[in-house]
C-alpha positions as CSV (number, residue, x, y, z in Angstrom):
1,X,4.2,23.2,-25.6
2,X,6.8,20.4,-22.8
3,X,8.5,22.7,-20.9
4,X,12.6,21.7,-21.8
5,X,14.0,24.0,-19.1
6,X,12.7,22.2,-16.8
7,X,12.6,18.4,-17.6
8,X,16.7,19.1,-18.0
9,X,16.5,20.4,-14.6
10,X,14.3,17.4,-13.5
11,X,16.7,15.0,-15.3
12,X,19.8,16.8,-13.9
13,X,18.4,16.7,-10.4
14,X,17.4,13.3,-10.5
15,X,21.0,12.0,-11.4
16,X,22.7,14.5,-8.8
17,X,20.6,13.4,-5.7
18,X,20.7,9.1,-6.4
19,X,25.1,10.0,-7.1
20,X,25.0,11.6,-3.4
21,X,22.5,9.1,-2.0
22,X,24.7,6.3,-3.5
23,X,27.9,7.8,-1.9
24,X,26.6,8.7,1.4
25,X,24.5,5.4,1.5
26,X,28.2,3.4,1.1
27,X,29.1,5.0,4.4
28,X,26.1,4.5,6.6
29,X,26.1,0.8,5.0
30,X,29.1,0.7,7.7
31,X,26.9,2.5,10.7
32,X,26.1,0.0,13.6
33,X,22.9,-0.8,15.1
34,X,23.2,2.3,18.0
35,X,23.7,4.4,15.2
36,X,21.0,3.3,12.7
37,X,18.7,3.5,16.0
38,X,19.7,6.9,17.4
39,X,19.3,8.6,13.8
40,X,15.3,7.0,13.2
41,X,14.4,8.2,17.0
42,X,15.7,11.6,16.2
43,X,13.9,11.7,12.5
44,X,10.5,10.3,14.1
45,X,11.0,12.8,17.4
46,X,11.0,15.8,14.8
47,X,8.6,14.2,12.3
48,X,6.3,13.7,15.8
49,X,6.3,17.5,17.2
50,X,6.1,18.6,13.0
51,X,2.7,16.8,12.5
52,X,0.3,19.9,13.1
53,X,2.0,22.0,10.9
54,X,3.0,19.5,7.7
55,X,-0.2,18.6,7.9
56,X,-1.9,21.7,7.4
57,X,0.7,22.5,5.1
58,X,-0.3,19.5,3.2
59,X,-4.1,20.7,2.9
60,X,-3.4,23.8,1.9
61,X,-0.7,22.9,-0.8
62,X,-2.7,19.7,-2.3
63,X,-6.6,20.7,-1.3
64,X,-7.2,17.6,-0.2
65,X,-8.4,16.2,3.1
66,X,-9.0,17.1,6.3
67,X,-5.9,19.0,8.3
68,X,-6.6,17.4,11.5
69,X,-6.6,14.1,9.8
70,X,-3.6,14.6,8.4
71,X,-2.0,15.5,11.4
72,X,-3.4,12.3,13.3
73,X,-1.6,10.2,9.8
74,X,1.6,12.1,10.3
75,X,1.5,10.9,14.4
76,X,0.9,7.6,12.9
77,X,3.8,7.5,10.3
78,X,5.9,8.6,12.4
79,X,5.9,7.6,15.9
80,X,3.6,4.6,15.7
81,X,5.7,3.2,12.5
82,X,9.1,3.7,14.4
83,X,7.4,2.4,17.5
84,X,6.9,-0.9,15.8
85,X,10.5,-1.1,13.9
86,X,12.1,-0.1,16.3
87,X,13.9,-3.3,18.1
88,X,13.8,-4.9,14.7
89,X,18.1,-5.7,13.6
90,X,19.1,-4.3,10.8
91,X,22.5,-4.7,11.1
92,X,25.1,-7.8,11.2
93,X,23.7,-10.7,12.5
94,X,20.2,-10.9,13.0
95,X,18.6,-14.5,12.9
96,X,20.7,-17.7,14.5
97,X,19.6,-20.7,14.0
98,X,22.1,-22.9,16.1
99,X,20.1,-26.2,15.2
100,X,20.6,-25.9,11.7
101,X,23.7,-23.9,11.8
102,X,22.2,-21.1,9.9
103,X,23.3,-17.4,10.4
104,X,21.0,-14.7,9.2
105,X,23.2,-11.7,8.4
106,X,21.1,-8.1,7.3
107,X,22.9,-6.6,3.8
108,X,21.5,-2.8,2.7
109,X,19.9,-3.0,-0.3
110,X,21.5,0.8,-1.5
111,X,19.4,3.3,-2.9
112,X,15.3,3.6,-2.3
113,X,13.8,5.4,-4.7
114,X,10.4,6.7,-3.1
115,X,7.3,7.9,-5.3
116,X,4.4,9.8,-2.7
117,X,0.9,10.5,-3.4
118,X,-0.7,13.7,-3.0
119,X,-3.1,12.1,-1.4
120,X,-0.8,11.5,1.7
121,X,2.2,13.3,1.2
122,X,3.7,14.2,4.1
123,X,2.5,11.0,6.1
124,X,3.8,8.4,3.7
125,X,7.2,10.6,3.0
126,X,7.7,10.1,7.0
127,X,7.1,6.2,6.8
128,X,9.3,5.5,3.4
129,X,12.7,7.9,5.3
130,X,11.8,6.1,8.4
131,X,11.8,2.3,7.4
132,X,14.6,2.8,4.8
133,X,17.2,4.7,6.7
134,X,16.2,1.9,9.5
135,X,17.4,-0.8,6.9
136,X,20.9,1.3,6.2
137,X,19.9,2.8,2.8
138,X,19.7,6.3,0.8
139,X,16.6,7.6,-0.2
140,X,15.3,9.9,-2.6
141,X,11.9,10.9,-2.7
142,X,9.5,12.0,-5.8
143,X,6.6,13.7,-4.5
144,X,3.7,13.9,-6.6
145,X,3.7,17.5,-8.3
146,X,1.0,18.8,-6.4
147,X,2.2,17.8,-2.9
148,X,6.0,19.3,-3.7
149,X,6.4,21.7,-1.4
150,X,4.7,19.8,1.9
151,X,6.9,16.5,0.9
152,X,9.9,18.7,0.4
153,X,10.0,20.4,4.0
154,X,9.0,16.9,5.4
155,X,12.1,15.4,4.3
156,X,14.3,18.9,5.0
157,X,13.2,18.2,8.7
158,X,13.8,14.8,8.6
159,X,17.2,14.9,6.9
160,X,18.5,17.8,9.1
161,X,17.8,15.9,12.4
162,X,19.4,12.7,10.6
163,X,22.7,14.9,10.1
164,X,23.1,15.9,13.5
165,X,22.5,12.7,15.0
166,X,25.6,11.4,13.2
167,X,23.8,10.2,9.5
168,X,26.3,11.3,6.9
169,X,24.8,14.2,4.6
170,X,23.6,12.8,1.3
171,X,21.4,9.5,2.4
172,X,17.8,11.5,3.0
173,X,16.8,13.5,-0.6
174,X,14.0,14.8,-2.3
175,X,13.1,16.0,-5.7
176,X,11.5,19.9,-5.8
177,X,12.2,20.0,-9.6
178,X,9.4,17.3,-10.3
179,X,8.6,16.4,-14.3
180,X,8.0,13.0,-15.4
181,X,11.0,12.8,-17.5
182,X,13.4,13.4,-14.3
183,X,11.2,11.2,-12.2
184,X,11.7,8.5,-15.2
185,X,15.6,9.3,-14.9
186,X,15.0,8.4,-11.2
187,X,13.2,4.9,-11.6
188,X,15.9,4.1,-14.2
189,X,19.4,5.2,-13.1
190,X,21.6,2.4,-12.7
191,X,22.2,3.1,-8.8
192,X,18.6,2.9,-7.5
193,X,18.4,-0.2,-6.2
194,X,14.0,-0.3,-5.0
195,X,11.1,1.3,-6.1
196,X,8.9,2.4,-3.5
197,X,5.3,3.7,-4.9
198,X,2.4,4.9,-3.6
199,X,0.1,5.9,-5.7
200,X,-2.3,5.8,-8.6
201,X,-2.3,2.5,-11.4
202,X,-0.9,4.7,-13.6
203,X,1.9,5.4,-11.5
204,X,2.6,2.2,-10.1
205,X,2.2,0.2,-13.2
206,X,5.5,2.9,-14.2
207,X,7.6,1.6,-11.8
208,X,7.1,-1.7,-12.0
209,X,8.1,-1.5,-15.7
210,X,11.7,0.2,-15.3
211,X,13.5,-3.7,-15.0
212,X,14.2,-2.5,-10.9
213,X,12.8,-4.4,-7.8
214,X,10.0,-2.8,-7.3
215,X,7.1,-2.7,-3.9
216,X,3.4,-1.1,-5.8
217,X,0.4,-0.4,-4.6
218,X,-3.1,-0.9,-6.5
219,X,-6.0,0.9,-6.2
220,X,-8.9,-0.2,-2.6
221,X,-12.5,-0.5,-4.0
222,X,-12.9,-1.6,-0.2
223,X,-16.2,-3.3,0.5
224,X,-18.1,-3.5,4.0
225,X,-20.2,-5.5,5.1
226,X,-22.5,-5.8,7.8
227,X,-23.8,-8.6,8.4
228,X,-27.5,-9.3,10.6
229,X,-25.4,-10.3,13.9
230,X,-23.4,-7.1,13.7
231,X,-23.5,-4.7,16.5
232,X,-24.9,-2.0,14.3
233,X,-24.8,1.1,16.2
234,X,-21.1,0.2,16.3
235,X,-20.9,-0.2,12.8
236,X,-22.6,2.6,11.6
237,X,-19.7,5.0,14.4
238,X,-16.8,3.4,12.8
239,X,-18.5,3.2,9.0
240,X,-19.3,7.0,8.5
241,X,-16.1,7.9,11.2
242,X,-13.6,6.1,8.6
243,X,-15.4,7.3,5.0
244,X,-15.6,11.0,6.6
245,X,-11.7,10.5,7.8
246,X,-9.4,12.8,6.0
247,X,-12.2,13.2,3.9
248,X,-12.1,9.4,2.2
249,X,-8.7,10.1,0.5
250,X,-7.0,6.5,2.2
251,X,-7.0,4.2,-0.1
252,X,-8.3,1.3,2.9
253,X,-11.2,3.8,3.0
254,X,-14.7,1.8,2.8
255,X,-16.0,2.7,-0.8
256,X,-19.4,0.7,-0.3
257,X,-21.5,-1.0,2.5
258,X,-22.9,-4.6,2.0
259,X,-25.6,-4.3,4.4
260,X,-27.5,-8.0,5.1
261,X,-31.5,-7.0,4.6
262,X,-33.0,-8.0,7.9
263,X,-30.7,-4.9,9.3
264,X,-30.2,-2.8,6.3
265,X,-32.8,-0.2,7.4
266,X,-32.0,-0.6,11.2
267,X,-28.3,0.8,9.6
268,X,-29.7,3.3,7.4
269,X,-31.0,5.2,10.6
270,X,-27.7,4.6,12.7
271,X,-25.7,5.7,9.8
272,X,-28.2,9.0,9.6
273,X,-27.9,9.7,13.0
274,X,-23.7,9.3,12.3
275,X,-24.2,12.1,9.5
276,X,-24.7,10.2,6.5
277,X,-26.9,11.9,4.1
278,X,-28.6,10.1,1.7
279,X,-29.1,11.7,-2.0
280,X,-32.2,11.0,-3.8
281,X,-31.8,9.7,-7.2
282,X,-31.3,12.8,-9.2
283,X,-28.6,13.6,-6.8
284,X,-27.2,10.7,-7.2
285,X,-26.9,11.0,-11.0
286,X,-25.7,14.8,-11.0
287,X,-22.5,12.6,-8.1
288,X,-21.8,10.2,-10.8
289,X,-21.3,13.4,-13.7
290,X,-19.2,14.9,-11.5
291,X,-17.0,12.7,-10.0
292,X,-16.3,10.4,-12.7
293,X,-15.8,11.2,-16.6
294,X,-17.3,9.1,-18.8
295,X,-14.2,6.7,-19.9
296,X,-14.4,6.0,-15.7
297,X,-11.5,7.7,-14.8
298,X,-12.0,10.0,-11.1
299,X,-12.4,13.5,-11.2
300,X,-9.3,15.2,-9.7
301,X,-11.3,18.0,-8.4
302,X,-13.6,15.6,-6.8
303,X,-10.8,13.9,-4.5
304,X,-10.8,14.5,-0.9
305,X,-13.2,16.9,-0.6
306,X,-16.3,17.9,1.9
307,X,-19.9,16.5,1.0
308,X,-21.0,20.7,0.8
309,X,-18.0,20.8,-2.2
310,X,-19.2,17.9,-3.6
311,X,-22.6,19.1,-3.6
312,X,-21.4,22.3,-5.3
313,X,-19.6,21.0,-8.1
314,X,-22.2,18.7,-8.9
315,X,-25.2,21.3,-8.6
316,X,-27.3,20.2,-5.8
317,X,-28.0,21.0,-2.3
318,X,-27.0,18.7,0.9
319,X,-27.8,19.8,4.5
320,X,-24.6,21.2,6.4
321,X,-24.6,18.7,9.0
322,X,-23.8,15.9,6.5
323,X,-20.3,14.4,6.9
324,X,-20.9,12.2,4.0
325,X,-23.4,11.8,0.9
326,X,-24.6,8.2,1.0
327,X,-26.3,6.7,-3.0
328,X,-28.1,3.4,-2.9
329,X,-26.7,1.3,-5.5
330,X,-28.1,-2.1,-7.2
331,X,-25.7,-2.4,-9.7
332,X,-21.2,-3.3,-10.4
333,X,-19.2,-2.2,-13.5
334,X,-18.3,0.6,-15.6
335,X,-22.5,1.2,-15.7
336,X,-22.2,2.2,-12.3
337,X,-19.4,4.7,-12.0
338,X,-20.1,5.3,-8.4
339,X,-19.4,1.0,-7.9
340,X,-15.4,2.5,-8.7
341,X,-13.1,3.5,-5.8
342,X,-14.5,6.9,-4.3
343,X,-11.6,8.8,-3.3
344,X,-13.7,11.4,-2.0
345,X,-16.8,11.3,1.0
346,X,-19.6,9.5,-1.1
347,X,-20.2,6.0,-0.6
348,X,-22.4,3.4,-2.3
349,X,-24.8,1.5,-0.1
350,X,-26.2,-2.3,-1.6
351,X,-28.8,-4.6,0.3
352,X,-27.6,-8.3,0.2
353,X,-30.2,-10.9,1.2
354,X,-27.6,-13.3,3.9
355,X,-24.0,-13.4,4.1
356,X,-23.6,-15.4,0.9
357,X,-25.0,-13.1,-1.0
358,X,-23.4,-10.6,1.0
359,X,-20.2,-12.4,0.0
360,X,-20.7,-12.5,-3.6
361,X,-21.7,-9.2,-3.7
362,X,-18.3,-8.0,-2.4
363,X,-16.6,-9.8,-5.1
364,X,-17.9,-8.4,-7.5
365,X,-16.9,-4.8,-6.0
366,X,-13.3,-6.2,-5.5
367,X,-12.9,-7.6,-9.1
368,X,-14.2,-4.8,-10.5
369,X,-11.5,-2.4,-8.8
370,X,-9.9,-3.4,-5.5
371,X,-8.2,-7.1,-6.2
372,X,-5.8,-7.3,-3.7
373,X,-6.3,-4.6,-1.3
374,X,-9.2,-4.9,1.7
375,X,-11.9,-6.0,2.9
376,X,-14.2,-5.2,6.4
377,X,-16.6,-7.1,8.0
378,X,-19.3,-6.2,11.1
379,X,-20.1,-9.4,12.5
380,X,-19.9,-11.0,15.6
381,X,-20.5,-14.7,14.3
382,X,-16.7,-15.6,13.7
383,X,-17.3,-18.7,11.4
384,X,-18.7,-16.1,8.7
385,X,-15.7,-13.5,9.1
386,X,-13.5,-16.6,8.7
387,X,-15.3,-17.5,6.0
388,X,-14.4,-13.9,4.3
389,X,-11.0,-13.8,5.3
390,X,-10.7,-18.0,3.7
391,X,-12.5,-16.8,0.3
392,X,-12.2,-13.0,-0.3
393,X,-9.4,-12.0,-2.8
394,X,-7.7,-9.4,-0.6
395,X,-4.8,-9.5,2.1
396,X,-6.3,-7.6,4.9
397,X,-9.7,-8.4,6.0
398,X,-10.9,-6.4,9.1
399,X,-13.5,-7.1,10.7
400,X,-15.7,-4.8,13.5
401,X,-13.2,-2.2,12.8
402,X,-12.5,1.2,10.6
403,X,-10.7,0.5,7.1
404,X,-9.1,3.4,7.4
405,X,-7.4,3.4,10.9
406,X,-7.6,-0.3,10.8
407,X,-6.1,-1.4,7.5
408,X,-2.7,1.0,8.3
409,X,-2.1,-0.5,11.7
410,X,-3.4,2.4,13.8
411,X,-5.9,0.5,15.4
412,X,-5.5,-3.4,14.7
413,X,-2.2,-5.3,15.2
414,X,-1.3,-5.1,11.4
415,X,1.7,-3.9,10.9
416,X,1.8,0.0,10.4
417,X,2.2,1.2,7.4
418,X,1.3,4.1,4.5
419,X,2.0,1.6,1.6
420,X,-0.6,-1.5,1.3
421,X,0.5,-3.8,-1.3
422,X,-2.1,-5.6,-2.8
423,X,-0.3,-9.2,-3.6
424,X,0.1,-11.1,-7.3
425,X,-3.7,-10.7,-8.0
426,X,-3.8,-6.8,-7.3
427,X,0.1,-6.8,-9.4
428,X,1.8,-5.8,-6.7
429,X,5.1,-8.5,-5.5
430,X,3.7,-8.4,-1.6
431,X,0.1,-8.4,0.0
432,X,1.8,-7.0,3.4
433,X,1.7,-3.7,4.5
434,X,5.4,-2.7,3.1
435,X,7.5,-2.3,5.7
436,X,11.5,-2.4,7.4
437,X,11.7,-6.1,6.6
438,X,11.2,-5.3,3.1
439,X,14.0,-2.9,2.8
440,X,17.1,-5.1,3.2
441,X,18.7,-8.3,2.0
442,X,19.3,-11.9,3.8
443,X,22.6,-13.1,4.1
444,X,23.2,-16.9,5.0
445,X,26.3,-17.9,6.4
446,X,25.5,-22.0,7.3
447,X,27.9,-24.8,7.5
448,X,27.1,-28.6,6.8
449,X,25.0,-30.2,9.0
450,X,25.2,-33.8,7.0
451,X,27.4,-35.7,4.9
452,X,27.2,-35.8,1.6
453,X,25.6,-39.1,-0.5
454,X,28.7,-42.0,-1.2
455,X,27.5,-41.5,-4.5
456,X,28.4,-37.6,-5.3
457,X,31.5,-38.7,-5.8
458,X,31.3,-41.0,-8.5
459,X,33.0,-40.0,-11.9
460,X,30.2,-38.9,-14.1
461,X,28.7,-41.5,-17.1
462,X,26.0,-39.2,-18.0
463,X,26.3,-38.7,-22.0
464,X,28.7,-41.8,-22.4
465,X,26.4,-44.4,-24.3
466,X,25.5,-43.5,-27.6
467,X,21.5,-43.0,-28.5
468,X,21.0,-46.3,-30.0
469,X,23.1,-48.2,-27.4
470,X,21.2,-51.5,-25.7
471,X,20.7,-48.9,-22.9
472,X,18.6,-46.9,-24.2
473,X,16.2,-49.0,-25.8
474,X,16.2,-50.6,-22.5
475,X,14.5,-47.3,-21.2
476,X,12.3,-47.1,-23.6
477,X,11.0,-50.2,-22.9
478,X,10.6,-49.2,-19.4
479,X,8.8,-45.4,-19.7
480,X,6.5,-47.5,-22.6
481,X,5.8,-50.1,-20.0
482,X,4.7,-47.2,-17.4
483,X,2.5,-44.9,-19.8
484,X,0.8,-48.0,-20.7
485,X,-0.1,-49.4,-16.9
486,X,-0.8,-45.8,-15.8
487,X,-3.3,-45.4,-19.1
488,X,-5.0,-48.7,-18.3
489,X,-5.6,-47.6,-14.8
490,X,-7.0,-44.5,-16.0
């Protein structure tokens, strides 16, 4: 039976928080760049300092991932993200083109409704608060129900640092009375200007259905192709390390290896040396039943878990040294559940005959559940890397890097972010890593640079001739003649 009292409290909290953030944002919209940067620097510093504690809290509350790895993500989402945006101008005149006489002026959006996931709760909260406040917006965080405590503490910590540094109270909020009706109220509230959604496909679909501007991210069924020209030692180290990182809860984590046949056996050997345990066919079948329901939905109890935990769920035994579990696969689609996105320490392994065959297998995997997201390739042949970059329907192609850390921008030059757009092919408005540039509008002050055509000032004559006039008849003849000439050339 629904808990109507909880729903009513959640709805009321959403309304109150949006109203408070809206009033505070109207004040914050007048802040100087110096004030904005002082507040954001204070928030980034206090969040960075609490990275270990908040990472441990997130792992304990959700049951997902590795506390030490969540600390790294928190440090990334606070200090690295701040370093990447601190010099971005978000107040007043931000860009000038003297030649064209165009002057660009930053303009905040208003109140951002930020949906955060259970898989990366504290780091995503840090990231979204920093980029929203840097753009002079207010923000209301709506955490996943299983991560309310850690997200609330993260928000409170950053909010108090912001207020101490000069931000108006009420600018930064986090719901702790979370329910579906309350979240719907937040998303559809008249004073919510934009929705920033990070989470599962259903949550993102709801975010896009509210009639509000929305940035959402899709699933990431990320393949990693290992070419015969690859540095196999590096590839094995990175693949196993990336899949084991925080027990694979980042959506850019590798989900399936596609190995070039001449190097497949050696790659397996090297991956075993890094802690990859190859499952037997019987163990693989047990994992299919443990990780997925018959309709293809992932069993949430399997998300972000160690190989040993998953083995216990599936009723099988794996060695204590195993960092990830690997299953040999030869099919992609509904008939093979393990070809889906697996937000846990299970990796598929395919063999391809050459990079063209590998390319086709990667496209199969992407189309099955990761359109627009990411792909990793290990190769020393830049032409092959470029072919993958040009042809794959994804917006992040990492070369000789870890999917987990490379695609969020920790180990590559891509924009640092915990929210990764999947573009039009993935149902998102952008394929960018979402950052401060996406959270403010730009006004353009322009001056005339050329005189209007003289005919612009002639009196209008459109519609003065009747349809049966000679002028219309002549026009019809010209059109008919032009059509005949075109058809005659075909």
